[in-house]
N, C-alpha and C positions, 0 to 999 in steps of 0.2 A: 390588801393592795397587790395586784397581780404583776408579776415580772413580765417584761417584754419578751424575754427569751428563756426557754427552758433548758437550753444547752448548758451543761455543767462547765463552770469556769476552769476546773482542773483539766478538762479535755480540750480546751481551746489552745490554739497556737498563737502566741503573742509575738508581734513584731516589735522587737526591742532593740535598743542600742543603735548606733553607738551614741551615747549621750554627748550632746555638743553644746548644750547650754547649761544653765544652772539655776539653782535656787537655794533657798534655805530658810533662814530664820532670823527674827529680829534680835538685835544685840542683847536687849534686856532679857528676853525669854531664853535665848541660848545660854546666857549666863546662869540662869536658874538651873537649867538642865545639866550644865557642865560642872556644877559645884563638886560633884563626886566623880568627875571624869578620871580615867586611869592615868592620864598624863595631862597636866595643866600647862598652858602657855607660859606660866610663870617660871616653869622649870627649864625654859629654853631662852637664855639671854640673847638679845637681838644681835649681838656682835659675834656670836659663836655659831659654828656649823653644827647641824644635827648629824649624829653618826648612827648608822644602822648596820647590823650584821645580818646578811641575807640568810633566812631560813625559810624553807618551803612547807611550813606548817599550815594546817587548815585554819581558816579565819576564825577568830574568836568573836567577831562582831555578831550581834543578834540577827538571825536569819529573817526575823519579822521586819526588820528595818533596812536590811542590806541584802541585795541579790546574792544568793549563795555562790553563784559562779563567778560574778565579776566584782562584787562588793559595791555595786551601784546603790545609792540610797533609794528606797522605795517607800511608798505609802501603803498602809495596811489597815485592816479592821480588827475588832476584837470579836471572837467567835463564841464566847461562852460567858456565863455569869462569873465563873472563877477568874477568868482573865480580867473582867471588869473590876471585880472587888480586890484583885491583887495588883492592879495598875499602880505604878509609882512614877512620879514626875521625873525622878533622876534616871529612870530607865526609858523615858520617852525619846523619840527620834528628834534630834535638833534640826535635822533637815526638813522635817514636815511641819515646822512652826511657820505660820504665815508671817511675812515681814511687812506687808502693806497695811497700814491702818485704814479703817473704814472712812472713805472720803465723804465729805458733805455734798449734798445735792438738794435740788428743789424740784417738786415738793419732797420734804423728808417723809419717812415712813409714817410717823405719827399724825401727819396732817394730810395724808393721801387718803381720800374717802373710798376709793375703789382700787385695791392693790392687786398685784399679779405675782404669784409664786410659780416658779418653774421647778418641777421635780425631775431631776436627771437620773433616769433609770436606763441603763444600756448594758445588756448582755452580762449581767452579774456585777458590773462595776469593776474598778481597778484594772483597767485595760492598759493601753499605752500611757495613760495619764498617771499611772502609779510610779513611773520613773521620774523622780523629782527633778533631776537635772536634764530631762528631755529624752526623746527617743528619735530614732531614724524611721519616720513614717511618711509614706508618700501622700496620702490624703486622709488625715485624721478627722474625727469629729471635734469641732470646736463650737463654742457659743460666742456670739459677738453682738447680739441685739440687746445689750445690757440696758440701754436707755429706756426700754419698755417694761422692765421688771423691777420688783422690789426685793424679792427673796429668792435665793438659789438653794435648793435642797439636793444634796448628793445622796442618792438612794441605792441601797443594795439589800440583799436578803441575809447579810451577815448581821449578827445581833447588834453590834455597835459599829455603825458606819461613820468613820472619821473622814471628813472631806480631805482629799489630797490638797496639799498647800498650793499647788498650781491653780486650782479652782478658787480657793479662798482669796488668794492674791488678786486674781483677775476680777472677781466679784467686788472686792473692796476698792480696787482702783476706780471702779465706776459707781461706788456708793451703794452697792447691793449687799444685803446680808447673806452670809453663807451659813447654812445649818446642816448638821448631821442627822442621822436616823438611828433611833433605838427601836428594834423590832423583835417581837416574839411571835412564833407561828406554830399552829397545830399541836400535836401531843408534847413535843419537846418544849414548846412555848408555855404550855400549861404548867409543866414542872418548874420552869424558870420563874414564872409568875408566883407559883405557890411558895417559892423560896424567898424571893425578894419583896413580896407583898405580904409576908407572914405577920409582920408587926411593924411598929414605928421604927424600931432600931434598924431593921432590915431594909425598909424602903429608904430611910435616910442615908444609910451606908451606900446604896446603889446611886441615889441622887447625888450625893457628895462626889462620887467618882465621875459622874457625867459632867458635873460642874467643873471639876478639876481638869478634865480632859479638854473641855471647850476652852477654858481659860489658858491652859498650857499651849495648845495648838493655835489659838488665836481666831477661832470661828465663833459664830454668833447664836448658837442655840440648837434646838432639837425638834425633830418631828417624832412624836411618840406613837408607835403603830403596834397595838396589841391585837393580833389577829388569832386569838384563841379564846376559848371560854374561860371564865374566872369563877373560882369558888366564892361562897358568901364572904369569907374572910378577905380574900384577895380583892374583890370588887369594892368592899368597904374601905380598904386602904388605898385604892387607886386614886380617888379624889385627893386625899391628903398628900399622897406621893406627888401628884402633879402640882399641887399648890406649893409644896415645899421646894420642889425642883425649880418651879418658876420664880419663886421669891429669891432663892439662892442664885439663880442665873442672873436675875436683875441686879443683885447686889455685887456679884463678882465680875460680870460682863455687862456693863451699861449698854442699853439699847438692844439687848438680846431678846429672843422670842422662844417660847415653847408652844408647839402646836399639836393638837390631838387629832388623830385620824379616826374618822367615823367607822367604827367597827363594833365594839363591845357596848352592851346596854347596861343600865343601872342594876339590872338583875343578874348580870354576869354572863348572859348568853351572847354568842357571836352572831350578830344579825345587822348587816349594813342597812342604814336608814336612808341614805342619799339625801339627808336634810338634817337640820337641827330641830330637835323636838324634846318633849319631856323625858323620853327614854335615854337620851345622851347628853342632856343639858348639864348634868352635874359635872361632867368632864370639861365641857366648854367653860363653865363658870370658874374652874380651878386653874385655868391657864390663859394663854394669850390668843387662842383662836382654835377653830376646827376646820379640818380639811375633809369635805364630804366625799362620799363615794360617788361614782360616776353615773349611776342609772337614775338620775333625777328627771323630773318633767317640769314643764312650765307651772303646773299646779303646785309642785313642791316649792318652787321659788315664790309663787304668789302667797302660799300659806306661810312661809317663813317671814315674808315681809310684814305680816300682821301678827306674828307670834310674839308674845310678851317677852319671852326669854331672849329674843334677838334685838329688842329695841335699844338703840344707842350703841350697838356693836355690829352693825352691818359690815363694816370694814374687816371685822375679825372672822367673818364667815367666808372661807375660801371654797367656793363651789368647784368640785373636781371635774376635770375634763380629760378623758383618756384619748390621746391623739391617735392611738391605734384603733379606736372606735370599737372595742370589744363589748359584746352584749348589746342591750337595748339602750342606746345613748343618743343624745342630741349632738349632731356635728361629729367632729373628729376628722382626722386626715386633713385634706385641703378644704374641708368645710368646718374646721374648728371655729371659724369666725361666726358661724350660726349659733354655736353654743355661747360664745362671749357676748353676742348681741343680746341674747335673752338674759344672761347673768347681769349685764350692766343695766338692762332695762329695770331690773328690780334692785339695783344699787348694791350689789354684793361684790366682794373680791372673788378672785378665781385662782385655782391651782391647776396648772397645765402639766399633766403627767406624760413623760416620755416624748418630748418634742424631737428627740433623736430619731423618730420615725422617718424624718426626711433623709436621714443618712442610712439607716438600717434597711429600708425597704425600696431604695432607689439606687441608681448607678452612682458610685462614689464620685465619678468624674463630674456629675451634675449637682454635687452637694451644695455648693454656694448658691447656685441658681434656685434650687428647691428650698433652701433655708430662707433666702430672701423673699421668695414667693409666699412662703408660709407666714412670715411675720408681717409682710406688707398687707396681707389679707386681714390681719388682726389690728392693724395700725389705728383704725377708727375707734377701737374699743380699749386702748391702753393709753396711759399718760406718757408723754416724753419727759423724762427726768433730766434736769440740767445740772451738770457738774458745777459746783460752786466754790472751788478752791481759790486760794490767792494765786497771784502770778508766781512763777511762770506757768503758762499753759503750753504744752508741747504734745504733738502727736505726729508720728510717721505712718499711722494707719496700720501698723503691723497687727495681724490677727492671731499671732502666736504659732504660725507654721509657715513653711515655704519650701520652694524647690532649691533655694540657695539662701545663704545668709549674707546680707548686703550691709555695707557701711559706706555712706555717702556715695551711693551709686555704683560702687565697685563690689564685686563678689569677694567676700572674706572667707567663705567656706562653701564649697560647691557640693552639696548633697541635700536630700530631703530631710527636713527636721520638724519636730513638734515640741513646743515648750510654751505653755500658757503664761509662764512668767514673763515672756517677751511681748505679750500682747499689750499694745498701747491703748490709750483712750480711743474708743471707737466712735466713728462718725455716724451720721444718719444715713441709712441705706434706703434710698427712695426710688420709686418708679412712678412716673407721671405721664399721662397722655394729654395732648393739647389739641386745639382745633386745627383743622387743615392737615392732619396727619403728623403733627409735631410730637416729639416725645423726649423724655429726659430720664436718665437713670444713673445711679451711683452704685458701684460694686467693688469688692476687693479683688485684687489681681496679683498673682504670684509670678507672672512672667518677667516682671522687672520691678525694682524697688529702690528707694533711696536709702532707707535704714530698716533693717529687720528682714521680713520675708514677703511683704506685700505692700502695694501702694493702692491708692484710691483712683479708680477709673470714673471719670465724669464723661458720659457719652450720650448722644442723642441726635436729634435732627431739628434744626431751626427751620420752621416752615415759611414759605413765601408769605410776605405781609407782616412778619415779625422780625424785628431787628436783633433781638437777643433773648436768651433764656437765663434763668438764675437758679442755681442749686444750693439749697441750704444744707451745709455739711455738718454744722455743729449748732446745737442750742445750749447756751451756757448761762451762767449767773456769776460772772467773775469781775470783781472790782478792778478797775484799771488804775495804773500809776499816772501821775501827772505827765510823765513822758514814757510811753510804752513803745518799745522797739519790736518790730514785727519782721520775721524772716519767713519767706514763702518760696518753696521749691516745687517746680512743676516741669512737665514736658509738654510743650505746646504743639499744636498742629497747624500746618499751613492752611490759610483761608479763614481762620477765626482768631479773635483776640481774647485773651484771658485776663480778667481783672479780679481783684480781691475786694469784696464789700463786707464791711463790718456794721452791725447794728447795735446800738447802745441805748441804755435808758438812763435817766437822770438820777442824781443822788437820792432824793426822797424815796425813790422806789427800790433802792439797792437792797433794802432789808425785806422786801416783799416776799412772802413764802406761800402765796396761794397757788391755785392751779389754773386760773383763767389767764388769757393772754394780756400782755401789757403793750401799749403803743410804744414803738421804738423808732429811733432815727437812724437813717443810713449814713455811714461815714466812709469816705474813700481816703485811706491814709496817704500821707505825703511820701512820695517815692524819694529815696535817698540815692545820691550818686556814689560811685565807687570810692571817690576821694573824701567822702564825708568822714569826720572823725569817728563817729559811732560805727560806721561800716568798717573802717580800718581796724578799730579795736575788736569788733566782732570777728573779722577775718583772722586777726592775730590769735585770738582765743581758740578759734577752730583749727588752726594749722592749715597746711596745704591740702588741697583736694583738687580732683579733676572732674569737671562738670559732665563731660562725655554725653552731651545731648540734653542735659538738664539745664533749666534756667533758675537762677537764684536771685530773688529780688528782696530788697530791704526797705522798710517803711518806718516812719515815725508818726505816732499818734499822740497828739497833745490834747488831753482832756482832764478836767478836774472834777472829782465827785461823780464819776459815771461808772457804770458796769457794762461789760460786754454781754450782749444778749444772743446774737447770732453771728456765725461766720458763713459767708456765702461766696460761691464761685460764679462769676458772671461771664457768660460766653456770648460774644457778639460777632456778627459776620463782618468780614473785611470790606466787602463791597457787594453791589448787586442786590437782587431781591429774590433769587431762586432758592429752592430748598438746599440747605447746607447740612450735611452729616458731619459729625465731629466726634472725636474721642481725645480726652486730655487726661494725662496721668499726673496726679497730685502726689508729691513725694513727702512733704513735711510742711507743717505750719507751726510756728513758734512765736509766742508773745512773751516778752520779758520786760521787767522794769529796767529802763535804760541805765539806771544807777548800778544794777547788778553786773554790768559788763566789766566793772572795775573790781569786783569782789575776788579776793584771793582764794585759791584752792588749797585744800588741806593735804597732808601726807598720810600714806598708809602706815599704820603702826602695829606693833605687837604680833607680827606674823609668826605662826608656829606650825609645826607639822606633827601629826600624831595618827594613831590607828593605822600604822603601816602594815600592809600585807604584801608579800612577794609571791608572784606567780611565774611560771615558766611555760614556754610553748616552743614547738619546733619551728624553725625558719621555713618560709615558703620556698626557699631556694633548694637546698639539698636534702631537706627533710631530716637532717641529723643535727645541725647546729641549733643550739638552744638559745631562745630569746629570754631576756630578763625583763619582767613586767612589774612595774611599780604601781601600787595602789595606796593612796594616803589621803588624809583629810587636812586641808589647809584652813586655818582660822586667822582672822586679823581684825583690826579695829579701824573703823571709818564711819563718819556720819552717813547712814544709809539713805537719809532723805536728800542728800546732795548728789546722788549718783543715778545714772541711767542703768549702768551695769558695770561689772568689772571684767576685764580681759585677763585670763590666766595664761601665762607663758612658761616655757622652760627652755633651758639650754644646757648643753654638755660643756663642762669646764675642764675636766681631766679624766682620762681613762687609763686602762692598763698599758696602752701604747702611748708613750710621751711624745711621739712624733706627730700625733694628730692634734691640731690646734683646737681651741675652744670653738664651739658651734654657735650659730646665730640664734636669736630668740625665736622660738616657734610657738604659735598660738595653740593652746590645748582646747580652750572653750570659754564660755562666758558664765559668770555668776551674777545672781540678782540679790545676793545678800553677802554677809561677811563670812561665808562658809562655802567650801568647795571640795568635792571628792574627786581626786585624780584617779582615773580608772584605766587600768591596763596600759600604762604608758611604757613603751619600750625604751629602755635605757641601755647604755653600753655595759659590757660585762664588767664584773668586779675585778679589781678595786676601781672605784669611780667617784667622781664629784660632779654634782649637777646643781643648777640654780633654779629655784621656783620663784616666779615673779607675778605680783598682783598689780595690774594697771587700772586705776579708777577712771571711768569715763563719766563726766559730769552730766547732769540732767539735760543740759543744753548741748551736750556733745563736745564741750570744750576740751582741748588737749591739756592733760596734766603733765607737767615736766617730768622727765624720766627720773630725776633726782628725788621725786616725791612718791615713786612707786614703792611697793613693799617687796622685799627680797629675803630669801632664806636659802642657804646652801645646805645640801644634803650629801654627806659622804657615806659610802657603803663598802663593805668588804665581804668576801665569801666566808662562810662558816667552815671551820675545819671538820665539823662532825656531821654535816649534812650535804648530801649530793642531790642536785636537782633531778627530778624525774617528771616525766610528762604524764 
């Protein structure tokens, strides 16, 4: 498998920091990793302050998991067989553990007859996405057409590529599997394979570590890519290695997959086949699927369709498509649809390699436009998968980056940012042409947002002779409550009317898991007035906000035994019959069980501070005054499934000058799990006392009373034996 870029990662300049969002790890998995932590939360009684003596010693945190300069948590790979075999769970990074469980969707992977795998290969991997708490990036690469794909593979040329948690969380939120890569190449690869494929004990030891890593970090399997020749002994053990790895993955990580890349033959030679045949079938039979090389022809597909070894497993054959179109290939670039058309003609799955071509080879300012164009061209050859969770269903359309961070239409943090943990359930991005010159499009836009970094623009032209147009923005499979409360936030345009249309199916079809369309019924929910009891309760839960040009409407949907199938935005002309151009910004849609408006919110518990590192730097003013910079990890307890994110605040309580009063709460950043790394926080000179505060924000965005926030005070004093130096 060829890399998109030959530029060495070590020579690249990364745009990093400042982290302004956050992520981390599920409570249960963090607990496993922290059992041997140097400082347990149990050693910090909740009613006592933590005390630190400032010393400017080099950080003792492992450099593979924390940036050596700032101590920001980072994702990383394993580069050697020794690193793999010596890997220990208690030395894993708690920050890189995925916190989002795999969401259910229709059709699920096992019943999808033609699947789509995306292999993300970009410039060596681990770019800005390696900063787990986010990075300050003006226009990053993100993926947001999750409804079209089944499996996301994070690819690099490091031996063991562990997907950054930001990607696994974003994939899981949409019901997409996230898998890592195990790769060996060339002469070094031959030596590695000779070692771990020497005998049963050796290959089982390597496989066991791969299983443990996947289980620990919360991702869903492996692409196995052996791109070097194998000795007779090594190739004899490759099939048993794959079978053992696959069986163990299925046992430890239900729903996981192990996929073999088309490279080595049964005789051990390295010779890409571009198809499944007798020479590579033994590897296919030992795992969950094969990812073929890219230089196939229609004759290859036709032959595989009749090949006995493929019968009953067409969905497990992922025909590779190189979007960079290197070599003699079908399609690629903006003609990738030609490849998919042929692949689907013969009823196979596909593996799309390096779709980041739309980012790497074009102007970054046009990224969204080119990405939408690429996937719209493929839309006829991929399934639209429907999220199928229970209520609530909520999305503010945030794509995981932006020019500012918004909260209810107001700028909360004004700077460019990138953090896929913040990506919310993504809508359908469509582009349609109509008769008489009419058109309709939906796209993400960072110029303004309700929550997060982007909103959904619905734009187009209603042609003469047509009274309205309708944009389907979500395809879902979500059971409704007897009383479903709907909140809809948007910015309208003069000259058109905006209405919300929901499409539902009846109870007997609610368990349907096929791929064909089902007839649905359109429902226009009952609008509620501001003095309605439910609206008043909702407003009380949300707290005060300023609409500032946004319109917020509430509805009540009364239906028994039904599921929501589609969410549509209907745009109609106010009057007349002339052509009408429009653009409407959709900020958020939320569907809740009306009963949940009364549900109590929980308190943050068990907050503790550890892994403290002190830095110093000169002040920007006179160049002589030294600043004191705090780096520390916060941990706490809270039901993660109940929150959208946590806001992390701090304030100064007492410093060396008693005349200076306590300061106000100041926002540091956001966390998307019960873990946060405070990085380079400037605090008053010692001696001092500060407070670190964790504010939960519910999934619905409801305000949690301040009395239920988590708080921990930290006092600090200067060391008598250490002088700060820059």
